[in-house]
C-alpha positions as CSV (number, residue, x, y, z in Angstrom):
1,M,92.8,277.1,5.6
2,V,95.9,277.4,7.5
3,Q,95.0,275.0,10.7
4,S,96.4,275.8,14.1
5,S,97.9,273.3,16.6
6,V,99.0,272.9,20.0
7,L,101.7,270.1,20.5
8,G,100.9,269.8,24.2
9,F,99.5,271.7,27.6
10,P,100.5,271.8,31.3
11,R,98.8,269.0,33.3
12,M,99.2,271.0,36.6
13,G,95.6,273.4,36.5
14,A,95.9,276.8,37.0
15,L,96.4,276.5,41.0
16,R,98.3,273.1,41.1
17,D,95.0,271.1,41.3
18,L,97.1,267.8,40.2
19,K,100.1,268.4,42.7
20,K,97.8,268.6,45.2
21,A,95.3,265.9,44.4
22,T,98.4,263.7,43.8
23,E,99.9,264.1,47.1
24,A,96.8,263.6,48.9
25,Y,96.7,260.6,47.1
26,W,100.3,259.2,48.4
27,A,99.2,260.5,52.0
28,D,96.3,258.1,51.9
29,K,93.6,261.4,52.0
30,I,92.0,260.3,49.1
31,S,91.1,257.4,47.0
32,Q,92.7,256.1,43.9
33,A,88.8,256.9,42.5
34,D,89.6,260.5,43.8
35,L,92.5,260.8,42.2
36,L,91.3,259.8,38.6
37,A,88.3,261.8,38.7
38,E,90.2,265.0,39.3
39,G,92.5,264.0,36.3
40,K,89.6,263.5,33.8
41,R,88.6,266.9,35.1
42,L,91.5,268.6,34.1
43,R,91.9,267.0,30.9
44,A,88.3,268.2,30.0
45,A,88.9,271.7,31.3
46,H,92.5,271.8,29.1
47,W,90.6,270.3,26.2
48,K,88.0,273.1,26.4
49,I,90.4,276.0,26.8
50,Q,92.3,275.3,23.8
51,K,88.7,274.4,21.9
52,D,87.2,278.0,22.9
53,A,90.4,280.0,21.8
54,G,89.5,278.3,18.7
55,V,92.5,275.9,18.0
56,D,91.8,273.6,15.3
57,I,94.0,270.5,16.2
58,I,94.2,269.7,19.8
59,P,96.2,267.2,21.7
60,S,95.1,264.6,23.8
61,N,97.0,261.7,25.8
62,D,99.5,264.8,26.7
63,F,98.3,264.6,30.3
64,S,100.3,262.8,32.7
65,Y,99.9,262.1,36.6
66,Y,103.7,261.7,36.9
67,D,105.7,261.8,33.4
68,Q,104.9,261.4,29.9
69,V,107.7,259.0,29.3
70,L,106.8,256.7,32.1
71,D,103.5,256.5,31.1
72,H,105.1,255.3,28.0
73,I,107.3,252.5,30.0
74,Q,103.7,251.1,31.2
75,L,102.1,251.8,28.2
76,F,105.0,249.3,26.1
77,G,105.3,246.6,29.5
78,A,108.6,247.8,29.7
79,V,108.0,247.9,33.2
80,P,111.2,245.9,35.1
81,E,110.0,242.8,36.7
82,R,111.0,244.0,40.3
83,Y,108.6,246.0,40.1
84,T,105.9,243.6,38.3
85,A,106.5,241.3,41.0
86,Q,105.6,243.2,43.6
87,K,101.7,243.0,42.7
88,L,100.7,246.8,43.0
89,S,97.6,247.8,41.5
90,P,98.8,249.7,38.1
91,L,98.7,253.1,39.3
92,D,100.8,252.1,42.5
93,E,103.5,250.4,40.3
94,Y,103.5,253.7,38.2
95,F,104.1,255.8,40.9
96,A,106.8,253.2,42.1
97,L,108.2,253.5,38.6
98,G,108.4,257.1,39.4
99,R,109.2,258.0,43.1
100,G,109.8,254.2,44.6
101,H,107.9,252.2,46.8
102,Q,108.5,251.9,50.7
103,K,105.3,250.6,52.5
104,G,103.5,247.4,53.3
105,G,106.3,245.1,52.8
106,V,107.3,246.6,49.3
107,D,110.7,247.9,49.2
108,V,111.9,248.9,45.3
109,P,113.6,252.6,44.3
110,S,112.5,254.2,41.4
111,L,114.0,254.0,38.2
112,E,116.6,256.9,37.0
113,M,115.1,260.3,36.5
114,V,117.3,263.2,34.1
115,K,116.6,266.3,32.2
116,W,114.4,266.1,29.3
117,F,116.7,267.4,27.0
118,D,117.9,271.2,27.8
119,S,115.0,272.0,29.9
120,N,114.4,272.0,33.7
121,Y,111.8,269.2,33.1
122,H,112.7,265.8,34.4
123,Y,111.7,262.3,32.9
124,T,111.9,258.7,33.7
125,K,114.5,256.6,31.5
126,P,113.3,253.7,30.1
127,T,115.1,250.6,31.8
128,V,115.8,247.6,29.2
129,T,117.2,244.1,29.5
130,E,118.8,241.6,27.7
131,G,115.5,239.2,26.6
132,Q,113.1,242.6,26.7
133,T,109.5,241.9,25.6
134,F,106.9,244.8,25.0
135,T,103.1,244.7,25.0
136,L,100.7,246.6,24.4
137,A,98.2,247.9,27.7
138,K,94.9,246.2,27.8
139,D,93.5,249.9,28.3
140,P,96.0,251.8,26.5
141,K,95.8,255.4,27.7
142,P,96.3,257.3,24.5
143,V,93.0,255.0,22.9
144,R,91.3,256.1,26.3
145,E,91.9,259.6,26.6
146,F,91.2,260.1,22.7
147,L,87.7,258.8,23.6
148,E,87.1,260.6,26.6
149,A,87.6,263.8,24.8
150,K,85.4,262.6,22.2
151,E,82.9,262.0,24.4
152,A,82.7,265.3,25.6
153,G,82.4,266.8,22.1
154,I,86.2,267.4,21.2
155,H,87.9,265.7,18.2
156,T,91.6,265.3,19.5
157,R,94.9,264.2,18.0
158,P,96.7,261.7,20.2
159,V,100.2,262.6,21.1
160,I,102.7,259.7,21.7
161,L,106.5,259.4,22.0
162,G,107.9,257.8,18.8
163,P,109.8,254.5,19.0
164,V,113.5,255.8,18.5
165,S,112.9,258.3,21.0
166,F,111.6,255.9,23.8
167,L,114.7,253.4,23.2
168,A,117.5,256.6,22.4
169,L,116.6,258.0,25.7
170,G,116.7,254.8,27.6
171,K,119.2,252.8,28.9
172,A,120.3,249.1,29.7
173,D,119.2,248.0,33.3
174,R,121.9,247.3,36.0
175,G,123.9,244.0,35.0
176,S,122.5,244.5,31.1
177,S,124.8,245.3,28.5
178,V,121.8,245.6,25.9
179,D,121.8,248.8,23.5
180,P,118.0,249.7,24.0
181,I,118.2,250.7,20.3
182,S,118.4,247.3,19.4
183,L,115.4,246.4,20.4
184,I,113.4,248.6,17.7
185,G,112.1,245.5,15.8
186,K,110.5,244.3,18.7
187,L,109.0,247.8,19.7
188,V,107.6,248.4,16.5
189,P,105.1,245.8,16.5
190,V,103.5,247.2,19.8
191,Y,103.3,250.9,17.9
192,V,101.6,249.4,14.6
193,E,99.2,247.6,17.4
194,L,98.4,251.1,19.2
195,L,97.8,253.1,15.8
196,K,95.3,250.5,14.8
197,A,93.6,251.0,17.7
198,L,93.6,254.6,17.4
199,K,92.5,254.3,14.1
200,A,89.7,252.2,15.4
201,A,88.7,254.6,18.0
202,G,88.1,257.4,15.2
203,A,91.4,259.5,15.7
204,D,92.2,260.4,12.3
205,N,95.5,262.3,12.8
206,V,98.3,261.3,15.3
207,Q,101.4,263.2,16.4
208,I,104.2,261.2,17.1
209,D,106.8,263.1,18.6
210,E,110.6,261.9,17.8
211,P,112.6,264.8,19.2
212,V,116.1,263.0,19.5
213,L,116.0,264.2,15.7
214,V,117.7,267.4,17.2
215,F,121.0,265.3,18.5
216,D,124.0,264.1,17.0
217,L,122.9,260.7,16.7
218,R,124.7,257.3,17.3
219,P,124.9,255.5,13.4
220,E,122.6,252.7,15.5
221,V,120.0,255.3,16.2
222,K,119.9,257.2,12.7
223,A,119.5,253.4,11.2
224,A,116.5,252.3,13.6
225,F,114.0,255.2,11.7
226,K,114.0,254.0,8.7
227,P,112.4,250.2,9.3
228,A,110.2,251.7,12.0
229,Y,108.9,254.3,9.8
230,E,108.6,252.1,6.7
231,T,106.7,249.8,8.8
232,I,104.7,252.3,10.0
233,G,103.9,254.1,6.8
234,S,102.8,251.0,5.1
235,L,100.2,250.7,7.2
236,G,98.1,253.0,5.3
237,A,94.3,253.6,5.8
238,A,94.7,251.2,8.3
239,A,96.7,253.8,11.0
240,P,95.6,257.7,11.5
241,E,97.5,260.3,9.6
242,I,100.8,260.8,11.4
243,I,102.7,264.0,12.0
244,V,106.1,263.8,13.3
245,A,107.2,266.3,15.8
246,T,110.5,267.4,16.7
247,Y,111.6,270.3,18.9
248,F,114.3,272.3,21.1
249,G,116.6,272.4,18.3
250,D,117.3,272.1,14.3
251,I,117.1,268.4,12.3
252,V,119.4,269.8,9.2
253,H,122.0,267.7,10.1
254,N,119.1,264.3,10.2
255,F,117.9,265.0,6.9
256,D,119.1,261.6,5.5
257,V,116.5,260.4,8.3
258,L,113.5,261.9,6.4
259,P,113.1,259.6,3.7
260,A,111.8,257.2,6.5
261,F,109.0,259.5,6.8
262,A,108.0,259.5,2.9
263,N,104.5,258.1,3.3
264,L,103.3,260.1,6.7
265,K,101.6,263.3,6.4
266,G,104.5,265.7,7.7
267,L,106.7,266.8,9.9
268,H,106.9,269.9,13.0
269,V,109.7,271.4,13.7
270,D,110.6,274.2,15.7
271,L,111.5,277.3,14.6
272,V,111.5,279.2,17.6
273,R,115.2,277.3,18.5
274,N,116.1,277.4,14.9
275,P,114.1,279.8,12.5
276,E,116.9,279.1,9.9
277,Q,115.9,275.5,8.9
278,L,112.7,276.9,7.5
279,E,113.8,276.8,4.0
280,P,115.8,273.6,4.2
281,V,113.1,271.6,5.6
282,I,110.7,273.1,3.1
283,K,112.9,271.8,0.1
284,Q,113.0,268.3,2.1
285,L,109.4,267.7,2.3
286,G,107.4,265.4,0.1
287,P,105.1,266.9,-2.7
288,K,101.9,266.4,-0.5
289,Q,103.4,266.7,3.0
290,V,102.3,269.4,5.4
291,L,104.8,271.4,7.7
292,S,103.7,272.3,11.2
293,A,105.5,275.3,11.8
294,G,106.2,275.8,15.4
295,V,106.2,279.6,15.9
296,V,104.8,280.0,19.2
297,D,107.4,279.7,22.1
298,G,106.5,276.5,24.4
299,R,109.6,277.1,26.4
300,N,109.6,280.9,27.5
301,I,106.8,283.6,28.6
302,W,107.7,286.2,26.3
303,K,104.6,287.6,24.1
304,N,105.0,286.5,20.5
305,D,106.1,289.1,17.9
306,F,102.9,288.7,16.0
307,K,104.7,291.4,12.9
308,K,108.2,288.9,12.7
309,T,106.2,285.4,13.0
310,L,103.7,286.3,10.1
311,D,107.1,287.0,8.3
312,I,107.8,283.4,8.9
313,L,104.6,281.9,8.2
314,N,104.4,283.8,4.6
315,T,107.4,282.5,3.5
316,A,106.2,279.3,4.2
317,I,102.9,279.6,2.8
318,S,104.5,281.2,-0.4
319,A,106.6,277.8,-1.2
320,L,103.6,275.3,0.4
321,G,100.3,276.6,0.1
322,K,97.9,277.3,3.0
323,E,96.6,273.8,3.1
324,R,100.0,272.5,4.0
325,V,101.1,274.6,6.8
326,I,99.9,274.1,10.3
327,V,100.6,276.9,12.8
328,A,101.8,275.6,16.2
329,T,103.3,276.1,19.2
330,S,107.1,275.5,18.9
331,S,107.2,272.3,21.6
332,S,104.6,271.5,24.1
333,L,103.3,274.2,26.5
334,L,104.5,272.1,29.5
335,H,107.5,274.4,30.3
336,V,105.1,277.6,30.6
337,P,102.6,278.8,33.5
338,H,99.2,277.7,33.2
339,T,97.7,281.2,32.5
340,L,98.7,285.2,33.1
341,A,95.5,286.0,34.4
342,N,95.7,285.0,37.8
343,E,98.8,287.1,38.2
344,K,97.4,290.5,40.0
345,K,100.6,291.5,41.4
346,L,103.2,292.0,38.5
347,P,103.9,295.6,37.3
348,E,101.0,296.8,35.0
349,E,104.1,297.8,32.3
350,V,105.5,294.2,32.3
351,Y,102.3,292.3,32.4
352,Q,101.6,293.3,28.8
353,W,105.2,291.8,27.6
354,F,104.3,288.1,28.9
355,S,102.1,285.4,27.6
356,F,101.4,281.9,29.5
357,A,99.9,278.3,28.1
358,V,96.5,279.8,27.6
359,E,97.7,283.0,26.3
360,K,100.0,281.4,23.5
361,V,97.0,279.1,22.7
362,R,95.0,282.1,21.6
363,E,98.4,283.3,19.7
364,V,98.5,280.3,17.9
365,A,94.6,280.9,16.6
366,V,95.2,284.1,16.2
367,L,98.2,283.7,13.9
368,A,96.3,281.1,12.1
369,K,93.4,283.3,11.5
370,A,95.6,285.9,10.2
371,V,97.4,284.0,7.4
372,T,94.0,282.1,6.6
373,E,91.5,285.2,6.5
374,G,93.8,288.4,5.9
375,T,95.5,290.4,8.8
376,A,92.4,293.0,9.3
377,S,90.4,289.9,10.6
378,V,92.5,290.2,13.5
379,Q,93.7,294.1,13.4
380,S,92.8,294.8,17.0
381,E,95.0,291.7,18.3
382,L,97.7,292.8,16.1
383,D,97.9,296.4,17.0
384,A,97.5,295.2,21.1
385,N,100.6,293.0,20.2
386,A,102.4,295.6,18.3
387,A,102.0,297.9,21.3
388,A,103.4,295.3,24.0
389,I,106.3,294.6,21.5
390,K,107.0,298.1,21.1
391,S,106.7,299.0,25.2
392,R,109.2,296.1,26.2
393,T,112.0,297.6,23.5
394,E,111.6,301.2,25.0
395,S,111.4,300.7,28.5
396,Q,113.8,302.0,31.1
397,R,113.6,298.9,33.3
398,T,115.7,296.5,30.7
399,N,118.6,299.1,30.7
400,D,121.2,299.9,33.7
401,P,124.1,302.2,32.7
402,K,126.1,301.2,36.3
403,V,125.7,297.1,35.5
404,K,127.0,297.4,32.0
405,E,130.0,300.0,33.3
406,R,131.2,297.1,35.8
407,Q,130.7,294.6,33.1
408,S,133.2,296.6,31.0
409,K,135.9,296.5,33.8
410,V,136.0,292.7,34.3
411,T,139.5,291.1,33.7
412,P,140.7,287.6,32.7
413,E,142.6,287.6,36.2
414,M,139.2,288.0,38.0
415,H,138.0,284.5,36.8
416,N,141.2,282.6,38.8
417,R,141.7,281.8,42.1
418,K,145.2,282.5,44.2
419,S,146.7,279.7,44.0
420,A,146.3,275.9,42.6
421,F,144.2,273.3,43.8
422,D,146.9,271.5,46.2
423,S,148.5,274.6,47.6
424,R,144.8,275.6,48.6
425,Y,143.8,272.4,50.2
426,A,146.6,272.5,52.2
427,Q,145.4,275.3,54.1
428,Q,141.8,274.3,53.6
429,K,142.7,271.1,55.6
430,K,144.5,273.0,58.3
431,H,142.0,275.7,58.9
432,L,138.5,273.5,58.8
433,S,139.8,270.0,60.2
434,I,137.8,268.2,57.9
435,P,138.4,264.5,58.2
436,I,138.5,261.5,55.7
437,F,135.4,260.7,54.3
438,P,133.7,263.8,55.3
439,T,130.0,263.9,55.2
440,T,128.0,267.0,54.7
441,T,124.7,267.3,52.9
442,I,123.7,269.6,49.9
443,G,121.9,272.4,51.2
444,S,118.4,272.6,52.0
445,F,116.5,270.7,54.8
446,P,112.6,269.8,55.1
447,Q,110.5,272.7,54.7
448,T,108.1,271.8,56.9
449,Q,104.5,273.1,57.3
450,E,105.5,275.4,60.3
451,I,108.3,276.8,57.7
452,R,105.7,277.7,54.9
453,I,102.7,279.0,57.5
454,Q,105.4,281.5,59.4
455,R,106.6,282.3,55.8
456,N,103.1,282.8,54.5
457,K,102.4,284.9,57.3
458,F,104.8,287.0,56.9
459,T,104.5,287.2,53.3
460,K,101.0,288.8,54.3
461,G,102.2,291.2,56.9
462,E,100.7,289.1,59.4
463,I,103.8,289.0,61.4
464,T,106.7,291.4,61.9
465,Q,110.3,291.5,60.1
466,E,111.6,290.4,64.3
467,Q,109.1,287.9,64.5
468,Y,109.8,286.3,61.1
469,D,113.8,286.6,61.7
470,A,113.4,284.9,65.6
471,F,111.5,282.1,63.6
472,I,114.1,281.4,61.2
473,R,117.1,281.7,64.0
474,S,114.9,279.0,66.2
475,E,114.9,277.0,63.1
476,I,118.3,277.2,62.1
477,D,119.3,276.2,65.9
478,K,117.0,273.1,65.2
479,C,118.9,272.1,62.1
480,I,122.4,272.4,64.0
481,Q,121.4,270.4,66.7
482,I,120.0,267.6,64.5
483,Q,123.3,267.8,62.5
484,D,125.1,267.4,66.1
485,E,123.4,264.7,66.9
486,L,123.9,262.9,63.5
487,G,127.6,263.7,63.6
488,L,127.7,265.3,60.6
489,D,131.3,267.3,59.3
490,V,130.4,270.4,57.6
491,Y,126.8,271.9,58.8
492,V,124.5,273.7,56.4
493,H,121.9,276.0,58.0
494,G,119.1,274.5,56.2
495,E,117.6,277.3,54.5
496,P,114.5,277.6,56.5
497,E,113.9,281.1,55.2
498,R,114.4,280.1,51.3
499,N,111.3,279.5,49.3
500,D,113.1,278.2,46.2
501,M,117.1,278.4,45.4
502,V,116.5,280.7,42.5
503,Q,113.3,282.7,43.4
504,Y,115.0,283.6,46.6
505,F,117.9,284.9,45.3
506,G,116.0,286.8,42.4
507,E,113.5,288.6,45.0
508,R,117.3,290.2,46.3
509,L,118.4,291.4,43.1
510,E,117.7,294.0,40.7
511,G,116.3,293.0,37.0
512,Y,113.9,290.5,38.3
513,V,110.2,290.1,38.4
514,F,107.7,287.6,40.2
515,T,104.8,286.0,39.7
516,T,102.3,284.6,42.3
517,H,100.6,281.4,40.6
518,A,103.1,280.9,37.7
519,W,104.1,277.4,38.3
520,V,105.6,275.3,35.9
521,Q,106.1,271.3,36.3
522,S,109.7,270.0,37.4
523,Y,108.9,266.3,38.0
524,G,105.9,264.4,39.2
525,S,104.1,266.4,41.6
526,R,107.3,269.0,41.8
527,C,106.3,272.4,40.9
528,V,109.0,275.8,40.6
529,R,108.1,279.2,39.7
530,P,110.7,280.6,37.8
531,P,111.3,284.0,38.6
532,I,111.4,286.2,35.3
533,I,114.6,288.5,34.1
534,V,113.1,291.7,32.5
535,G,116.3,293.8,32.7
536,D,120.0,294.5,33.9
537,I,121.1,292.8,37.1
538,S,122.8,294.0,40.1
539,R,122.9,293.1,43.5
540,P,121.7,296.0,46.3
541,A,122.3,294.4,49.5
542,A,123.7,291.3,51.2
543,M,121.3,288.1,50.2
544,T,122.5,285.3,52.5
545,V,125.0,286.6,55.1
546,K,122.4,287.2,58.1
547,E,121.7,283.7,58.5
548,S,124.6,282.1,57.5
549,K,126.4,284.5,60.0
550,Y,123.9,283.4,62.8
551,A,124.2,279.7,61.7
552,A,128.1,279.9,62.0
553,S,128.0,281.7,65.5
554,V,126.4,278.7,66.7
555,S,127.9,276.0,65.1
556,K,130.5,273.7,66.1
557,K,131.3,272.4,62.8
558,P,132.0,274.3,59.6
559,M,129.1,276.3,58.1
560,K,128.7,276.1,54.3
561,G,127.3,279.5,52.8
562,M,124.8,278.3,50.3
563,L,124.4,280.1,47.0
564,T,122.9,279.5,43.6
565,G,125.4,280.0,40.6
566,P,125.0,282.0,38.0
567,V,123.9,279.5,35.2
568,T,121.2,278.0,37.5
569,C,120.2,281.1,38.3
570,L,119.8,282.1,34.7
571,R,118.4,278.9,33.1
572,W,116.0,278.4,36.2
573,S,114.6,281.6,35.4
574,F,112.3,282.7,32.2
575,P,115.6,284.8,30.3
576,R,115.4,288.1,28.9
577,V,115.3,287.3,24.9
578,D,116.7,290.7,23.7
579,V,120.2,290.5,25.7
580,H,122.2,287.2,24.8
581,Q,122.5,284.6,27.8
582,S,126.1,285.0,28.5
583,V,125.5,288.7,29.4
584,Q,122.9,287.9,31.8
585,A,124.9,285.3,33.2
586,Q,128.3,287.3,33.8
587,Q,125.7,290.2,35.6
588,L,124.8,287.3,37.8
589,A,128.1,286.1,38.7
590,L,129.3,289.8,39.6
591,A,126.5,289.8,42.0
592,L,127.4,286.7,43.5
593,R,131.1,287.4,43.8
594,D,130.2,290.3,46.2
595,E,128.1,287.9,48.2
596,V,130.7,285.2,48.0
597,I,133.4,287.8,49.4
598,D,130.8,289.1,52.0
599,L,130.6,285.6,53.3
600,E,134.0,284.9,53.8
601,K,134.3,288.7,55.6
602,N,131.4,287.0,58.5
603,G,133.2,283.7,58.8
604,I,131.8,281.5,56.5
605,Y,135.1,279.9,55.1
606,V,133.3,276.8,53.1
607,I,130.6,278.2,50.1
608,Q,128.8,275.9,48.1
609,V,128.0,277.9,44.8
610,D,125.4,275.3,43.2
611,E,125.0,274.7,39.2
612,P,122.8,272.3,38.9
613,A,121.7,273.3,35.6
614,L,125.2,273.6,34.0
615,R,124.7,270.2,32.2
616,E,121.2,271.1,31.5
617,G,122.4,274.4,29.2
618,L,124.7,272.5,27.3
619,P,123.3,272.9,23.6
620,L,122.1,269.5,22.4
621,R,124.8,269.4,19.5
622,S,129.0,269.2,19.7
623,G,130.6,272.6,17.9
624,K,130.9,276.1,17.8
625,E,127.8,277.0,19.8
626,R,128.5,274.0,22.4
627,D,131.9,275.6,22.7
628,A,130.9,279.0,23.4
629,Y,128.3,278.1,25.7
630,L,130.9,276.4,27.9
631,K,133.4,279.0,27.9
632,W,131.0,281.7,29.1
633,A,129.3,279.4,31.4
634,V,132.6,278.6,33.2
635,D,133.7,281.9,33.0
636,S,130.6,282.9,34.7
637,F,130.8,280.2,37.7
638,K,134.7,281.3,38.2
639,L,134.3,285.0,38.3
640,S,131.6,284.2,41.2
641,T,133.6,282.2,43.0
642,A,137.3,283.4,42.8
643,G,137.2,286.4,44.9
644,V,138.1,284.4,48.1
645,E,141.2,283.2,50.2
646,D,142.9,280.2,49.3
647,S,141.8,278.7,52.7
648,T,138.3,279.2,52.0
649,Q,136.9,276.2,50.4
650,I,134.7,276.4,47.3
651,H,132.0,273.6,46.6
652,S,129.8,273.3,43.8
653,H,126.9,271.0,43.2
654,F,125.7,269.4,39.9
655,C,122.4,267.4,38.8
656,Y,123.2,264.4,37.0
657,S,126.4,262.6,36.2
658,E,126.1,262.5,32.2
659,F,128.9,264.7,31.8
660,Q,131.6,262.9,30.5
661,D,131.1,264.4,27.1
662,F,132.2,268.1,28.8
663,F,134.4,267.1,31.5
664,H,136.9,269.4,30.8
665,A,134.6,272.1,31.7
666,I,133.3,270.7,35.0
667,A,137.5,270.4,35.5
668,A,138.0,274.2,34.5
669,L,135.4,275.5,37.2
670,D,138.1,274.9,39.7
671,A,135.8,274.4,42.7
672,D,137.7,272.3,45.6
673,V,134.6,270.1,45.9
674,L,132.0,268.8,43.8
675,S,128.9,267.0,44.3
676,I,127.0,265.5,41.7
677,E,123.4,263.6,41.7
678,N,125.0,259.8,40.9
679,S,122.9,257.7,43.3
680,K,120.7,256.2,40.5
681,S,123.8,256.1,38.1
682,D,126.1,253.3,37.5
683,A,129.2,253.6,39.4
684,K,131.1,253.3,36.5
685,L,130.3,256.6,35.3
686,L,133.0,258.0,37.7
687,K,135.6,256.5,35.7
688,V,136.2,260.0,34.0
689,F,137.3,260.9,36.9
690,I,140.4,258.6,36.8
691,D,140.8,259.0,32.8
692,E,140.9,262.5,33.2
693,A,143.3,262.6,36.3
694,Y,141.2,264.7,38.4
695,P,142.9,266.2,41.3
696,R,140.3,267.8,43.7
697,H,137.2,266.0,45.6
698,I,134.0,265.1,44.8
699,G,130.7,263.7,46.6
700,P,128.9,261.3,44.1
701,G,125.7,261.0,46.2
702,V,125.3,258.2,48.2
703,Y,121.3,258.1,47.8
704,D,118.5,259.2,45.8
705,I,116.5,262.0,47.7
706,H,113.9,262.1,45.2
707,T,112.0,259.2,46.5
708,P,110.7,258.9,49.8
709,R,112.3,255.6,50.5
710,V,114.9,255.4,53.0
711,P,118.3,253.8,52.0
712,S,119.8,251.4,54.5
713,E,123.3,251.5,55.9
714,E,124.4,248.4,54.0
715,E,123.3,250.1,50.7
716,I,125.0,253.1,51.0
717,K,128.4,251.1,52.1
718,Q,127.8,249.2,48.9
719,R,127.8,253.0,47.0
720,I,130.8,253.7,48.9
721,S,132.2,250.7,47.8
722,E,131.3,250.8,44.2
723,M,132.6,254.6,44.2
724,L,136.0,253.6,45.6
725,Q,136.8,251.6,42.4
726,Y,137.2,254.6,41.0
727,L,138.0,257.6,43.1
728,K,140.8,257.8,45.8
729,P,139.7,257.7,49.9
730,E,141.0,261.1,50.2
731,Q,139.0,262.5,47.5
732,L,135.8,261.0,48.2
733,W,132.9,262.8,50.3
734,V,130.0,261.5,51.6
735,N,126.7,262.9,50.6
736,P,123.2,262.9,49.7
737,D,122.5,263.2,45.9
738,C,120.6,266.5,46.1
739,G,118.8,268.9,48.7
740,L,116.5,267.6,51.1
741,K,113.9,270.1,50.9
742,T,111.2,267.7,49.8
743,R,111.5,265.0,52.1
744,T,110.1,264.8,55.7
745,W,112.3,264.7,59.2
746,D,111.3,261.4,59.3
747,Q,112.7,260.3,56.1
748,V,116.0,262.4,56.4
749,K,117.2,261.6,59.9
750,P,117.3,257.7,59.7
751,A,118.6,258.2,56.0
752,L,121.7,260.4,57.2
753,T,122.0,258.3,60.2
754,N,122.5,255.3,57.9
755,M,124.8,257.6,55.6
756,V,127.5,259.0,58.7
757,N,127.6,255.3,60.0
758,A,128.6,254.0,56.7
759,A,131.3,257.0,56.5
760,K,132.3,256.4,59.8
761,A,133.2,252.6,59.0
762,F,135.1,253.5,56.2
763,R,136.9,256.1,58.2
764,E,137.9,253.2,60.3
765,Q,139.3,251.1,57.5
766,H,141.3,254.1,56.1
767,K,142.9,255.0,59.2
768,A,146.6,256.4,58.6
């Protein structure tokens, strides 16, 4: 019998139930007991969905109130002392690690948060120091949730992050130089204790995720697998059987690690991202080891092509036999929406092309049944699937000859600004009158409840376009007045009209479709609703000019036009799988190029084209694939921005500062000003700007906006001082590390006041 398996299920619930409960707890509107009860309800509902669909191996411990890596930080007693010293409850300590805590006399910032591999999900970095110890929590979450499922009548396979990945994805705390992976000998005994506890609780199988196996690993990280898994493998009957899971890439280049897994049950690989690794992996398995074949996409929303997938599965079964193959999702389904059933407004034609988490769970079960009992046992499902695949292939929605014709006329010259930076900046400085240590924000201001109410009324037709436009103008007026009072140097209009930085643009472009309830967790309680690219992309009309032009007309200072860049529009959508992503990025770039030129024509001479997903899209391994990606990604950005005059200043924003390994591409973008999300990273990471003699301007982000905590003026001054060790005063812009959409005005105003005052103090120190 071929079994079916799901590596993980989305946590938020069909209608963002967990988000609502968590935020209510943070706002003191519900009790801790209420929040925990809602979590228990959601876990039970999600296990039942999978059981009812016919899935054989259902995960537990895939649920989290904030982040699964953060769960493990607390599980292994790896909480830095500055948090344990606060004597918070375990749950409040947990949230303090993820989002900071500034309440009741406690003031601690959050731990660093970065992207989970090349996804739009964010994880909390484990943070260790010299003398680090690890201890298993008294009531271990994986054991507790396994027993909870067992009590509900569902036998699950607990999921835990592996010891090598936990440490390899971590970092040394500030002031520490310890290499996290050097602590593997201290951490493995805690895993042994946990595995024994799971066995005692009745768990017969455990999924240990080691996703770092898809990276090019340092020798020290590779070497850590042997002692870790030889110890775990030697437990024998004292521990459950173990499947090591990898995803988001191939592991062929790390085959020399596999002997460490010799005594384990088997291995999971991602055959959606890298189907070509199937045969090499089969050859590497031991004579009794199982292959968990990740054939149902955990990262995208397109319906599985059963015919192609059955060919892959039959290849595996021919080599291994049915008892040694598991049909599985490629990764956790965390990265896709909950269910397609809630989408009542999608065009009928495209509805049949999609599959969300609930539907993917069923796909896994159908495929397992097809290869176990024969295709006749699921013929109706196979026929419906074939019809949906055929419909998408033949649809007129996917091809626009005019778009393809325009793409054919793109020339190399269209990617370059008219002059080099020095010449441009001389004109910009004169034109824009920007002082040294200029202050600005990244773009968005708080999306208040009133903004959401008015947008909802407009969407439902309860107010007219004229009434809604008047409301948006009044919100822009408020944002400008606040910036006047704060004394910022380059203004933004606040983006009150925008629902999401990608969705807003997608709704104004041809080639997209949109959902109503297809939310996906980004970090903590933050959810996004990615638009879906179904066809060739074009811009039928201006998208942002009306609001930006109005804002500039009532502003005393330069006004930034705010756009989302082509790579981010692509990466934060669900992209097509029938056309290469470079083609889709170029289509988006051409649409944005028209918008940039129109903004300039309407008096907007500072234009920010954000590319926070540029780093996220970087292939996980160096080599030809990465080089090719950077070429088309950089070209797409430059194509979108190069059509303006030298006196117009182009800005761009990037999430996270881990770009040392592709800094040449950052420089090649030729943006006049970069802002980066660097507030929780060591300032020494900015050394690359010295090493590479970076000539243009940069705003490294002086405080973290992902937490409600308000930084003091002295704290911001300290950050600026650290930055000036690596940047020239004339290079440095002073700004938050990201947009302020998710914050409240009572958090934003004092934080920006402190930021502006800090910048003014440095301006005084560096007077000519």
